[in-house]
DSSP file (Angstrom, degrees, kcal/mol; ACC not computed):
  #  RESIDUE AA STRUCTURE BP1 BP2  ACC     N-H-->O    O-->H-N    N-H-->O    O-->H-N    TCO  KAPPA ALPHA  PHI   PSI    X-CA   Y-CA   Z-CA
    1    1 A M              0   0    0      0, 0.0     2,-0.7     0, 0.0    65,-0.1   0.000 360.0 360.0 360.0 129.5   -2.8   -6.8   -8.8
    2    2 A N    >>  -     0   0    0     64,-0.2     4,-1.8     1,-0.2     3,-0.5  -0.768 360.0-160.4 -89.9 114.4   -4.4   -9.1  -11.5
    3    3 A W  H 3> S+     0   0    0     -2,-0.7     4,-2.6     1,-0.2     5,-0.2   0.715  89.4  64.3 -73.3 -19.0   -7.6   -7.4  -12.7
    4    4 A D  H 3> S+     0   0    0      2,-0.2     4,-2.2     1,-0.2    -1,-0.2   0.922 107.3  44.7 -65.9 -41.0   -8.9  -10.8  -14.2
    5    5 A I  H <> S+     0   0    0     -3,-0.5     4,-1.8     2,-0.2    -2,-0.2   0.901 112.5  50.7 -69.5 -40.8   -8.9  -12.0  -10.5
    6    6 A V  H  < S+     0   0    0     -4,-1.8     7,-0.3     1,-0.2    -2,-0.2   0.931 111.4  48.7 -61.1 -43.8  -10.5   -8.7   -9.3
    7    7 A E  H >< S+     0   0    0     -4,-2.6     3,-1.2    27,-0.3    -2,-0.2   0.924 111.6  49.0 -63.8 -45.0  -13.2   -9.1  -12.0
    8    8 A G  H 3< S+     0   0    0     -4,-2.2    -1,-0.2     1,-0.3    -2,-0.2   0.790 121.8  34.3 -64.0 -28.6  -13.8  -12.7  -11.0
    9    9 A N  T >X S+     0   0    0     -4,-1.8     4,-1.4     1,-0.1     3,-1.3  -0.109  76.6 137.6-115.9  34.3  -14.1  -11.8   -7.3
   10   10 A W  H <>  +     0   0    0     -3,-1.2     4,-2.3     1,-0.3    -1,-0.1   0.818  65.3  60.9 -55.4 -39.1  -15.7   -8.4   -7.7
   11   11 A K  H 34 S+     0   0    0      1,-0.2     4,-0.5     2,-0.2    -1,-0.3   0.873 107.7  46.7 -60.6 -34.6  -18.2   -8.9   -4.8
   12   12 A Q  H <4 S+     0   0    0     -3,-1.3     4,-0.5     1,-0.2     3,-0.3   0.839 115.3  45.4 -73.9 -32.3  -15.2   -9.3   -2.4
   13   13 A F  H  X S+     0   0    0     -4,-1.4     4,-2.3    -7,-0.3     3,-0.3   0.695  91.5  81.5 -87.9 -16.3  -13.4   -6.3   -3.8
   14   14 A K  H  X S+     0   0    0     -4,-2.3     4,-2.7     1,-0.2    -1,-0.2   0.845  90.1  52.9 -51.9 -39.4  -16.4   -3.9   -3.9
   15   15 A G  H  > S+     0   0    0     -4,-0.5     4,-1.8    -3,-0.3    -1,-0.2   0.878 109.1  48.3 -68.2 -37.5  -16.1   -3.1   -0.3
   16   16 A K  H  > S+     0   0    0     -4,-0.5     4,-1.9    -3,-0.3    -2,-0.2   0.905 113.9  47.5 -67.0 -38.9  -12.4   -2.2   -0.6
   17   17 A V  H  X S+     0   0    0     -4,-2.3     4,-3.2     2,-0.2    -2,-0.2   0.920 112.1  49.6 -65.2 -43.9  -13.2    0.0   -3.7
   18   18 A K  H  < S+     0   0    0     -4,-2.7    -1,-0.2    -5,-0.2    -2,-0.2   0.859 109.9  51.2 -65.6 -35.2  -16.1    1.6   -1.8
   19   19 A A  H  < S+     0   0    0     -4,-1.8     3,-0.4    -5,-0.2    -1,-0.2   0.876 115.8  42.2 -70.2 -37.9  -13.9    2.3    1.2
   20   20 A Q  H  < S+     0   0    0     -4,-1.9     2,-0.6     1,-0.3    -2,-0.2   0.933 128.1  28.3 -74.5 -46.7  -11.2    4.0   -1.1
   21   21 A W    ><  +     0   0    0     -4,-3.2     3,-2.0    -5,-0.2    -1,-0.3  -0.737  69.6 173.4-120.2  78.7  -13.7    5.9   -3.3
   22   22 A G  T 3  S+     0   0    0     -2,-0.6    -1,-0.1    -3,-0.4    -4,-0.1   0.715  72.9  66.8 -63.5 -20.2  -16.7    6.6   -1.1
   23   23 A D  T 3  S+     0   0    0     -3,-0.1     2,-0.4     2,-0.1    -1,-0.3   0.599  77.1  99.4 -79.2  -5.2  -18.4    8.8   -3.6
   24   24 A L  S <  S-     0   0    0     -3,-2.0     2,-0.1    -6,-0.2    -3,-0.0  -0.655  70.5-140.1 -79.3 132.5  -18.9    5.9   -6.0
   25   25 A T     >  -     0   0    0     -2,-0.4     4,-2.5     1,-0.1     5,-0.2  -0.350  23.4-105.6 -85.8 167.7  -22.4    4.6   -5.7
   26   26 A D  H  > S+     0   0    0      1,-0.2     4,-1.9     2,-0.2     5,-0.1   0.846 124.8  56.2 -60.7 -32.7  -23.6    1.0   -5.7
   27   27 A E  H  > S+     0   0    0      2,-0.2     4,-1.9     1,-0.2    -1,-0.2   0.916 107.0  48.6 -67.2 -41.3  -24.9    1.7   -9.2
   28   28 A H  H  > S+     0   0    0      1,-0.2     4,-2.8     2,-0.2    -2,-0.2   0.944 110.7  51.7 -60.4 -45.7  -21.3    2.8  -10.2
   29   29 A L  H  X S+     0   0    0     -4,-2.5     4,-2.1     1,-0.2     5,-0.3   0.845 108.0  50.8 -61.7 -35.0  -19.9   -0.3   -8.6
   30   30 A D  H  < S+     0   0    0     -4,-1.9    -1,-0.2     2,-0.2    -2,-0.2   0.881 112.4  46.9 -67.3 -38.0  -22.4   -2.5  -10.5
   31   31 A V  H  < S+     0   0    0     -4,-1.9    -2,-0.2     1,-0.2    -1,-0.2   0.885 110.5  52.1 -71.0 -39.2  -21.3   -0.8  -13.8
   32   32 A I  H >< S+     0   0    0     -4,-2.8     3,-2.6    -5,-0.2     6,-0.2   0.945  76.8 177.2 -61.5 -46.7  -17.6   -1.2  -13.0
   33   33 A A  T 3< S-     0   0    0     -4,-2.1   -23,-0.1     1,-0.3    -3,-0.1   0.808  76.5 -52.6  44.6  38.8  -18.0   -4.9  -12.3
   34   34 A G  T 3  S+     0   0    0     -5,-0.3     2,-0.6     1,-0.3   -27,-0.3   0.515 101.1 137.3  84.3   4.2  -14.3   -5.4  -11.7
   35   35 A K    <>  -     0   0    0     -3,-2.6     4,-1.9     1,-0.2    -1,-0.3  -0.778  45.7-152.1 -91.3 124.2  -13.2   -3.7  -15.0
   36   36 A R  H  > S+     0   0    0     -2,-0.6     4,-2.4     1,-0.2    -1,-0.2   0.859  94.8  54.1 -60.2 -41.6  -10.2   -1.4  -14.5
   37   37 A V  H  > S+     0   0    0      1,-0.2     4,-2.0     2,-0.2    -1,-0.2   0.900 109.1  49.8 -63.4 -41.0  -11.1    0.8  -17.4
   38   38 A E  H  > S+     0   0    0     -6,-0.2     4,-2.5     1,-0.2    -1,-0.2   0.912 108.7  53.3 -62.4 -42.9  -14.6    1.3  -16.0
   39   39 A L  H  X S+     0   0    0     -4,-1.9     4,-2.4     1,-0.2     5,-0.2   0.911 106.8  51.6 -60.5 -44.2  -13.2    2.2  -12.6
   40   40 A V  H  X S+     0   0    0     -4,-2.4     4,-2.3     1,-0.2    -1,-0.2   0.948 111.8  46.7 -57.8 -48.4  -10.9    4.8  -14.1
   41   41 A G  H  X S+     0   0    0     -4,-2.0     4,-2.4     1,-0.2    -2,-0.2   0.887 112.3  48.5 -62.2 -41.6  -13.9    6.4  -15.9
   42   42 A K  H  X S+     0   0    0     -4,-2.5     4,-3.0     2,-0.2     5,-0.3   0.871 110.4  52.4 -70.8 -35.4  -16.2    6.4  -12.8
   43   43 A I  H  X S+     0   0    0     -4,-2.4     4,-2.6    -5,-0.2     6,-0.4   0.947 111.9  46.3 -61.8 -48.3  -13.4    7.9  -10.6
   44   44 A Q  H  X>S+     0   0    0     -4,-2.3     4,-1.7    -5,-0.2     5,-0.7   0.936 116.0  46.1 -57.0 -48.2  -13.0   10.7  -13.2
   45   45 A E  H  <5S+     0   0    0     -4,-2.4    -2,-0.2     1,-0.2    -1,-0.2   0.936 117.6  40.4 -63.7 -51.9  -16.8   11.2  -13.3
   46   46 A A  H  <5S+     0   0    0     -4,-3.0    -1,-0.2     1,-0.2    -2,-0.2   0.810 128.1  30.1 -72.7 -31.1  -17.4   11.2   -9.5
   47   47 A Y  H  <5S-     0   0    0     -4,-2.6    -1,-0.2    -5,-0.3    -2,-0.2   0.464  97.6-125.2-112.4  -0.6  -14.3   13.2   -8.5
   48   48 A G  T  <5 +     0   0    0     -4,-1.7     2,-0.2    -5,-0.3    -3,-0.2   0.882  61.1 144.5  61.0  39.5  -13.8   15.5  -11.5
   49   49 A T      < -     0   0    0     -5,-0.7    -1,-0.2    -6,-0.4     2,-0.1  -0.540  52.3 -96.6-106.5 170.0  -10.2   14.3  -11.9
   50   50 A T     >  -     0   0    0     -2,-0.2     4,-2.0     1,-0.1     5,-0.1  -0.342  33.0-112.6 -79.4 166.4   -8.0   13.7  -14.9
   51   51 A R  H  > S+     0   0    0      2,-0.2     4,-2.6     1,-0.2     5,-0.2   0.899 118.7  53.2 -65.3 -41.8   -7.5   10.3  -16.4
   52   52 A D  H  > S+     0   0    0      2,-0.2     4,-2.1     1,-0.2    -1,-0.2   0.886 109.2  47.9 -59.6 -40.7   -3.8   10.4  -15.2
   53   53 A D  H  > S+     0   0    0      2,-0.2     4,-2.6     1,-0.2    -1,-0.2   0.914 111.5  50.8 -67.5 -41.6   -4.8   11.2  -11.6
   54   54 A A  H  X S+     0   0    0     -4,-2.0     4,-2.3     1,-0.2    -2,-0.2   0.919 110.5  48.8 -62.7 -42.7   -7.4    8.4  -11.7
   55   55 A E  H  X S+     0   0    0     -4,-2.6     4,-2.2     2,-0.2    -1,-0.2   0.887 110.0  51.7 -64.4 -38.3   -4.8    6.0  -12.9
   56   56 A A  H  X S+     0   0    0     -4,-2.1     4,-2.3     2,-0.2    -2,-0.2   0.894 109.2  50.8 -62.2 -43.2   -2.4    7.1  -10.2
   57   57 A Q  H  X S+     0   0    0     -4,-2.6     4,-2.5     1,-0.2    -2,-0.2   0.920 111.7  46.9 -63.7 -42.1   -5.1    6.6   -7.5
   58   58 A I  H  X S+     0   0    0     -4,-2.3     4,-2.7     2,-0.2    -2,-0.2   0.897 108.8  54.7 -69.1 -37.1   -5.8    3.1   -8.8
   59   59 A K  H  X S+     0   0    0     -4,-2.2     4,-2.3     2,-0.2    -2,-0.2   0.935 110.3  47.0 -61.1 -44.1   -2.0    2.3   -8.9
   60   60 A R  H  X S+     0   0    0     -4,-2.3     4,-1.7     1,-0.2    -2,-0.2   0.914 111.9  51.1 -62.0 -41.7   -1.8    3.3   -5.2
   61   61 A F  H  X S+     0   0    0     -4,-2.5     4,-1.2     1,-0.2    -2,-0.2   0.898 108.6  51.1 -61.8 -40.4   -4.8    1.2   -4.4
   62   62 A E  H  < S+     0   0    0     -4,-2.7     3,-0.4     1,-0.2    -1,-0.2   0.927 109.1  50.4 -61.6 -43.5   -3.3   -1.8   -6.2
   63   63 A E  H >< S+     0   0    0     -4,-2.3     3,-0.6     1,-0.2    -1,-0.2   0.817 112.5  47.5 -68.1 -27.4    0.0   -1.5   -4.2
   64   64 A L  H 3< S+     0   0    0     -4,-1.7    -1,-0.2     1,-0.2    -2,-0.2   0.682 116.9  42.9 -81.4 -17.7   -2.0   -1.4   -0.9
   65   65 A N  T 3<  +     0   0    0     -4,-1.2    -1,-0.2    -3,-0.4    -2,-0.2  -0.203  69.5 131.0-123.6  40.7   -4.2   -4.4   -1.8
   66   66 A K    <         0   0    0     -3,-0.6   -64,-0.2     1,-0.3    -1,-0.1   0.831 360.0 360.0 -65.2 -29.9   -1.6   -6.8   -3.3
   67   67 A D              0   0    0     -3,-0.2    -1,-0.3   -66,-0.1    -2,-0.1   0.503 360.0 360.0 -75.7 360.0   -2.7   -9.7   -1.2
């Protein structure tokens, strides 16, 4: 998954991200704005997880949403 494309089409990806990480608020999604690093931080914050675990979750998300 190319995060430049995700960032450029963030409005379309927000729904997929919200479906995957339901604890992220609309405010979180606005701050993330398609930036992978921001997504990692917000997952850590919302779920109390480690950076490595957040990265692993995003990697799985990327694999499921390759198209």
